[in-house]
N, C-alpha and C positions, 0 to 999 in steps of 0.2 A: 502740078505736073509730077506724076510719079515716073521716075526714070529707072527704077529697079527695086529689088527687095533684098533684105538681108535676114538671115535666120539666126536668131539668138536663142540657143537652147536653154532650157531650164536646167537646174542642177538638183542633185538630191544627196542626202547624207543619212547614214544609219542612225536611228534613234538608239537611246541607251537601252531600251527594252526590246521591242520588236518593230519591224517595219522600217519605213523610210520617212525622212523629212522631205516632203515634195516641194519643189520649186524654190529652194533656198538660193539666194544670190550672194551669200556670204563669201564663197570662195572665188568669185570673180574679182574681188578686191585683193586677193593674195596672188600677186603676179610674180613673186620672186621667192624662191626657197621652199615652196610647198610646206610652210611652217605655220599656217593659219594666222600669220601676221599680215595685216591689211595695209598695202601700199597705196591703194586707190580708193577713192570714194565712188560708189556705184549707185546709180539710180536707173530704174526701169520704167518705161512708158508702155502701158498695155491698152488694148482695145480690140474689138472685133471688126471695127470699121475705121477706114482712113479718117473720116470726118470727126470721129470721136477723139482720135489721138491728136488731131490738129489743135484741139482746145488746150491740151497739155503743153504743146509746143508754143502756142500763143502766150500762155501764162508764164512760161519760162522766159520768153523774150521780153515780156512786159514787166517782169519783176526786176526792176532796176533800182528800186528804193524801198526795200523791205523795212517796215516801220516798227513792228512788235508793239503796237499801242493798245489793241483791244483783243480780248479773248472770250471764247465761249467754252465753258466747261460743262459737260453733260454726263451725269451719272445715271446708271440703269436701275431698274427695279430690284429691290433687295428681298431676300428671304430671311432665314433665321441665322445666316452666317456672313453674308456679303456685306462689305463696307465700302461700296462704290462712292457713297456720299463723302466719306472721310478721304478717300483717295483723290477725289476732285479738289477738295480743299487743300490737300497737301501740294498739289500742283499750283493752285492759286497762291499759296504762301511763298512758294519758290519764285514765281513770276513777280509777286509783289515785292520781294526782296531785291529784285532787279529794276526797281523804280517804275513798275507799271502800277498806277494807282488803282485802288480797289473799286472806284466807281467805273472803271473801264472793263470790269469783269462781269460777265453774265453767267450765272450758274443755274442750270435747270436740272432738277432732280426728278427722275421718273417716279420715284417713291412718293412724291407729293400728290400724284394724280392716281386715285384708286377708287374702287367701288366699295360699297358698304359690305357686301359679302366678302370681297377680297381682304379688306382691312381686318375684319373680325377673324376670319380663318387664319390669316397670317399671324396675328397676335396669339391665338391659341396654339399654333404650331410652335412658335418661339418658346412658350412656356413649357409645353410638353416635351419638346426636343431637348431643351436645356436640362430638364430633370432626368432625361434618359441617357444622355451621353456619359460615358465613363471617362474619368481622368481629365487632365487639363486639355484645352483651356476653358471647357464649358461647365465643369462640375460645380464651380463656385458662383455661377452667374445668378442663380436664384437668390443666394445669400447677398450678393452685391445689390440686387434689385431691392431686397428687403431693407438693406441699409439706406438705400436712396429714398424709398417710399415706405417707411415703417408703418404708416396708418392706412395703407391701401386696403380696401374692404374685400379684396378677392384672395387674400392669403390662405384662408381656410380651404377655398376651392382648389388653389394651386397644390396644397399639400396632399389633398385627396385625389388629385387628377394626374399626379406624376406618372409619366409613361403611358398615359391614355392616348396621346396623339403623337406617335412616332413619325408618321408620314402625313402629308397633306391629304391623301385620300382617306385617312381615318377620320377627318373632321367633317361635320355636317355641312351641307351646302344650302340648306334652307335658311333664309334670312330670319324668319320668325324663331326658329330653333336657336340660331346663333345668338340672337338678342337676349335669349333667356340665360345664356352663359356669360356674356360680357357686353357692355355697352361701348359705343364708339369712343368716348373720351378715355375710358380705361384702355382700350386697344391702342389709341395713339400714345398713351403713356408707356405701354409695354414696348412699342416700336422705338420710341425715342430713347428709352432706357437701354434697350439692347444695343442701339447704335453708339451711345455714349460710353457704355461699359467697354465696348470694343475699341474705343479710341482713347481710353484712359492712359495716362502717362505719355500722350502724344503731343506734338506741337500744335495740333488742331484744336481750336476752341470748341466748347460744347455746341452740339448741333441740335436744333429743335425744328423739325419739319412742320410747317404750317399746312396740314393736309387739306386737300380739296376732295370732298367725297361725292361720288356720282352713283346714280342708280344702277348703272351697268358698266362692265369692263370696257365695252366698246366706246361709250361716252368718255371714259377716263383716258383711253388711248388717243382718241381724236383730239381732246383738249391738250394733251401733252404734245402731240404732233403740231398743233397750231402754234403753241408757244415756241417750239423749236424753230419752226419755219419763220415766225416773226423775228426771232432773235437773229437768224442767219441773214435776213434781208435788211433788218432795221439798222444794224451797225456795220461798220467796215471791219470785219473780223480778220485779224491777222493770224490767230492761233485758234484751232478747234481741237479740244481734247475730249475723247469719248472713252468712258470706262464702264463696261457692262459685259454681260454674256453676249456671245455672238455665234455666227455660223456663216458659211459662204453665202453671200448675197444679203447679209443681215443689214437692216436699217438703211438700205441704199436709197430708197425713194426720197428720204428726207435730205439727201445730199444733192440729188439731181436738180439743177436749175434753181437752187434756193438762194442764189445771190442775185441781187438787183443787176439788171443789164448795164447799169451805169457804174457799178462798183469798180473801183480801181485797185482793190486789194485782191491778192491771190494767196490764200492762207496755207499754212502748214496744218494738216489734219493728222493727228496721232490717235490711233485706235488701240487702246489697251483692252483687247477683246479677242476671244478665240476665233481663229479661222477667217477673220475679216480681211486678211491679206491675200487670200486665195482668189485667183482670177480665172482659173480654167476648169473648176469643178462645179457642177450644178448643185444647188441647194436641195437636199433631200429632206430637210426638216419640214414637218407638216405646216409650220408657221409660214413657209414660203407660199402656200396656196390657200390656207384656210383663214377665213375671217375670224376674229377681228385683228388680223396682223397685216395690214396693208403695207407695212414698212419693210417687209421681207420680200426679196425678189429672186426669182429663179434665173432670169435671163441676163442679169447684169451684176458685175462684182462691185464691191465697195471702192477699190482703186479706180475703176472706170468711172463710177459715179462721182468720185471726188474730182476727177479731171473735168467732168462735165460741169461741175459746180464752180469751176474756176480755180481749184486748188493748184498751187505750184508744186506741192509735194504731199505725199500721203505715206504714213507708216502703219503697217499692219502685219499680223501674224499669219503665216501660211499653215500653221498647225494649231492644235489645242495649246493654249498659253497658260502656264502655271500662274496662279493668282499673285502670289507674293513676288516672285522673281520678275514677272512681266511688269509689275508696278515699280520695282527697283530700277529696271532698265529705263523706264520712262522718266522717273525722277532724276536719275543720273544725267540723262540727256538734257532736261530742262535746267538743271543746276549749272551745266557747263555751256549751254547755248545762250550766250549773253548778248549776241549781236555783233561780236567781233570776228566770228567765223561763220562759214557757210553751214547750212543744215547737213550737207553731206559729210563735211569734215568731222563735225561733232558726232554725227550718227556713227561714222566709222570708228572714232575713238571710243564711243560708248560700247560698241560691240566688242572691241578689243579689251576694254575694261571688264566686260562680262566674261570673256574667255579666261582672263587671268584670275577671275574669282573661283574657277574650278568647280567641280561638283555640278550644280545646276547649269553652269555656263556652257556645258557641252551640248546643251539642248536649246536653252532660251535665246541666246544671241543668233543662233542659226535659223530660227523660225521667223524673225522679224526682217522684213524687206523694206527698202526705201523706194517708193515709186515717184517718178518725176525728176526734176532737175536737182542734182546734188549741189550745184553751185548756188542755189537759192538761199536767201536769208543773209547773204554777205553784205557788208556795208557798201553803199553806193559807189564809193571811190574805187574799191577793189573789184566790185562786180563789173564796173565799166571797163576795167582792164582785163576782165576774164581771169582774174587771179586764181591760182590754185596752189595747193601745198602738197607736195609728195612726202609721204611719211617714210623716211629712210633712217638707217642706222648711222651713227657718227662715222666720219671718215677714219680710216685706219690710222692708228697712232704708230709712230715709229718705235721700234724696240719691242721687247716681249711683254706679255701681260704680267700683272703682279703675281709674285709667288706667295705673298701673305695678304690676307684681306681681313681687316678689322671692321666689324659691324656693331654699331651702338644703336640700341632700340630706343625710340621715343617712349614717353610715358603713355600707358594705355588709358582709355576712358571707359567708364561703365555707364550704360543708360538702361534703366529698367522700363520695359514695355510689356504690359500684360503679364506680370509676374515672372518675366524672364529677364536676366541680366545680360545684355548684349555688350560684349567686350570688343573694342575696336582699337586699332593703331592708326595714327595719322599716316596717310599714304599707304595703308596696308589693305589687305583683302581678308575675306572670311572663308575658312575651310569647310566645305560641305561635300563630303565624299562618301561617308559611310553611315547608313541608316542606324539610328539609335545612339550615335555619338554626338558629343557636344559641338556646337559651332564655335570655333576658336579663331582668333586672328593670326595672320602671318604676314611676312614681308617678302617681297621679291627684289633681289639685288641683281643687277645686270653688269656684266663685264665684257667689253669688246676684246675679242681674241683676233689679232691681226692675221692676215694671210701668212702662211709659212709656219704657223704654230698650231699644235693640236693638244687640247687638254686631255690628260690621262686620268686624273682623279682629283677629287676635292675632299679633303679630310678636315674634321673639326679638331683644332688644336687645343682650344680651351673655351669655357663659358663661365661667366661670373656675374655678380650682381643679383643674386637670387632674392626674390621677393615672394612671400607666401601669404595666403589668406584662406579662410574657410567659411566665408559668408556669401558666396555667389551661387546662384542657380542659373546656369547657362542654358540657352535654348537648345533643344535636341533636333538634329537633322532628321527630317521625315521623308526624304526622297520624294518630294511632291513633284508630280508630273501633270496629273489631271487637275483641273480647277474645281476641286471638291473641298469642303471645309476640312481643315487639318484635323486629323484624328490623333488620339493619344498614342505615343510610341514609348514603349518601355526603354529607359536609358540603359545602355550597355555599361556595366561597371568596369572600373579600371581606368588607368591613365590614358589620356588621348590628347594629341597624337603620340604614338610611341617612338617617333623619330624626331630628331632635332633639325634635320634639313634633308632636302633632296636637291639634285641638280640635273641639268640637261643642257645641250647646246643645239643651236639651229643656225643655218646659214644667215649671214648678215647682209647679203646682197653685194658685197664688195670683195668677195674672194675669201674673207675670213669667216668667223663664226661669232655668235653671241652666246655667252654663258648666262644661263638663268639659274640663280641660286635661291631656292625657296627655304626661308628660315622660319622655324616654328618656335618662337620664344615662350609661348603661353601653353601650358598643359593643365588639364582639368580632369578630375575624377568625380563624376556625378553621384556616385554612391556615397562619397564622404563630403562632397562640396568643397574639397580641397583643391587649391590652385597653386601653380608655380609659374613664376615669370622670371626669365633671365634677361638682364639688360645688355650684356656684352658678350660678343662672340669673336673668336679668331679662327680663320680658316686658312688652310695651306693648299695651294694649287700646284699640281704637278703637270708639267707639259713638256713636249719635245718639239724641236724644229723639224719641219718636213718640207720636202720639195716635190712631194707627190700630190697630185690633184685629180679629182674625178671630173672630167670635162663635161660629161653628159650621161644621163640615165633616161632611157626612152623605152616605153612599151609600144607594141604594135597597135594598141587601141586604148582609148580612155575608158570605154565601157564594153564589157563583154556580156553576151547573153548567157542565160543559165545553162544552156546546152553547148556552150563554146568550148572546144578542146584545143584551140590553137592560140596559146599565149606565148608571146616572144618578148624578150628583154634584151636590149643592146646597151652596152655601156662602154665608155672610153676612159681610160686611165692614162695619165701622163706623168712622167718624171721630168721636171723642168730643171733639175739640178745637174751638176757635173758628175759623171761616173754612173755606173750601173747600180741598181738596187734590187735586192731580192725581197719579194713581198708576196702576200697571198690575199685573195679577195673573198670576203664573206657576204653572201646575199641571203636575206630572209624576206618573207612576206608575212606581215602582221595585219590583224584586223584593227581598224583605226580606233574604234570605240572601246577596245579593251587591251590593245597592245599585245595580245597573245600571238605567238608565232604559229602560223597556219601551214607554212611550208618553208623548209630550209634547203637550200641548194648545197651540193658538196663544195668544199673549199677549192678554189682555183688558184694554182700558183702562178706567179709572174716572175720567172727566173731572169735575172740580169736585166731588169726593166730600165730602159733608157729611151727617152722620147715617148711616143704615143703607142698605146696598145688597146685593142678592142676585144670584148668578150660578148658571147651570145648565150642566152639561157632560154629554155622552153619549158612550159608547164601547161597543165590543163585548168583553165579558170573554172570549169564546171565542178571540179573536185573541191573547190573552196566553198561553194554555196553563196547565197546572196549576201552582199555586204560591200562596204568600202574598205579597200586594202591599201597598205603602203609597202612599197619595195624599199628596203633598207640596205644600203651598200656601205661596207666598211673595209678599208684597205689597211692591213697591219704588216709590220715587219716581222722578221724571224724571231724577235724577242717579244712578240705579241703586243707591241706598242701601236697605237692608232696613228696612222699616217694621213688618212683622208676619209671623209664621210659624205654621203649624198643620199637623196631619197626622191621618190616620185609616187604618185598614187593612181589608183584605178578603181572602177566599180565592176561588180558582177551583179546584174539585176535584169529584170524585165525592162524593156525600153520604157522610160517615163511616159512616152506617148503624147507629149505636147511640146510644140515649139511655137515661138511667136514670130510671125513674119511682119516686119516693120517696113513700110515704104521708105525708100531713100528719096529725099526731096532735092530738086535742083535749087540753086541759089535764087532762081527767079520764080520758084513755085509760090503761089499765093498761100498765105497762112490764115485765111479767113474763108469760111463757107457761107457766111451770112450775106 
């Protein structure tokens, strides 16, 4: 019985380059402080028809004893740079470390099923491409292959054919011609060598794909699909992980109704794949309509298909997903989802972890949505009680924040992966902000600032415990956004980072603020390979007591059209102390993804402020241009000391053009259409 409807609008967020991240749900979890800190675990159920969404509700209600016993890991077809097979085994190793025995894993590699023409052309592309790419990481692959297979009979041909095949279309398509250039056994050797060179110095053991060769690509795809279907039906799968290329509507047919009708499992499906979280955009890829690609659908999305297949939750990207950082996000989730927390809680914490990583995190965590029940995956005793955890800051301490803060760094670790030395700190993050700069570790220190105090400045008093070395080659940040093979980026010479620390404060949800202190103990110069690491830091905090608070900041709309000229801001400032206070208010509008001031209002004085005061500002949103913006409010005294801060955000954009209308069910509404 449908008793009403409720509109849940989609959200959008500006990309680091151009355009918008469409349909992100990230900021629905940020209900306090407008600080991108997630207090709530959010899940969305999507569907074009009531009966389709009912299946998701049934799965959520029936998921009272999530088991995490069996997993299906599926990797997509690889070219000359993809390592989907390696990534699937990384997830298997993580789950295996959590006591899921190896015999309960099913791994299906699309790479295994190929045609004769496809195998030979791909091997020739690998050899030609490796010889043509400049710089790391591909320029030495031929040499590594020679070390691995020194007696291979095709080395003379390789030397003479370098740069002959830069693109797949350069390679012959006639089988007879291809067989004069390379035979199938040698092609398999090339494929497996490429894959294992790519995983060198990794935790994944050597991979040897036992290829099944077919006369046509259609036959190969049909055999692959049959194996996937059998695997979905044969076992009670609790986890399905897919890593491959994607598009809206990709590989959905293989999810629909692929679970036995008697199955009692309702799996989590995680898609580390571009655009497979999109649910409102038609697939424009030719694969959606052209054979032999029956697994691509124009009329149904992957989240919807997952629900029809009985999944309790589905994770997918609403935009193009970077290869490396999308994989990092998935690995972090599975490392921390051990069965003691719900899928939603760990997913939320994973997104927050990504945001604190900075650099890539301004994009990657925003494009992954959780569809389905965020409470799923919780231990039965907690699930039965409907347990939930609200992520909040610690309660305000009594007394002022510390005036001196001593920070001792743990020892760093170095792990060499594919000729790059990755330096990490326990509990730390990696700085990825500037193209051409080394990726270095840093630590985030948080300090609760109780209500009534305002931090004015943080200064570095001393740093000590210097350790130096000149034998590291750190990875270089490549500003990867699109899932293309990483290209060589010339390192920028000089020390990086050039600062020892930065700091900021955000509301903590209890009237005070949280101080975030970003400490950069490790500095590196790629031109000289010289590194410096400081073990000990001492910071000094300057703060004042304040009885002034910003009670509310409100715009007259959350979204403005590109031609809107009627922007209004109302704010309320209160002095809760005894006696009047002279102050002035500074209001600026900044663009969220670059923090540049786009509009600054004149300073407004508050003479003899006592009690509550209100201020109104007007501006033209159309003059700002498309983007997401933040209103920043700062109240200062006559000595320029900060007394209070607050912010809110708004959009200027074309209407996203899509909302989801979900039926509201009465308690007596049937939850089955069968």
